[in-house]
C-alpha positions, 0 to 999 in steps of 0.5 A: 654480615660484611665481609671486605678485605679492605677495611675502609669499604668495609667500614662504608658498607657497614656503616651504610645498612646501619644507617638504613636501618640493619642490623650488622651481625658480623663483619671480617676481612677475609672469606674464610671468616666469613664462612664462619660468621655466617654459619654460626651467627645465620644472618638474614644477608651477607655481603660480600667483596669478591676478591679478599686474600688469601682465602676463599674469595666471594664466589667460592664463600657463596658457593659454600653458602649456598651448599650450606646455609642456603636460607642466607641471602648472599650478596657479592658487592665487588669491582671486578665486572668479568663477565664470566664472574657475574655468571657465576655468581648468579649460578651459585645463587647470590645477586652480584652488585657492583661497588659504586652503587650505595643504592643498588646495594641498599636494594639488594639488601631489602629485596625479600625484606630481612631483619639483619646482616 
């Protein structure tokens, strides 16, 4: 599952992960839908942007999924590189990956062998 409020950025992530052989079970443009999709589809991995107005941002989605669907590996893939955000993402149990490195995203996605995203 992939979520990003920027449709072009979302398409890039989805296309790249599909080309790497991953099944994408859902995509969306906001945090509320990301939560709903994750709880309904139970993907192995959720790739989230951090800032997704108007609803919950990526950190909030990560925290919610850690509570309600801890089996989902959450990756916050964002341009925001604030040290406090990075610490909060890691404390939530999610993985932080800065945007700009699809290679780092790919490594994070396959870190424990997920079958779908």
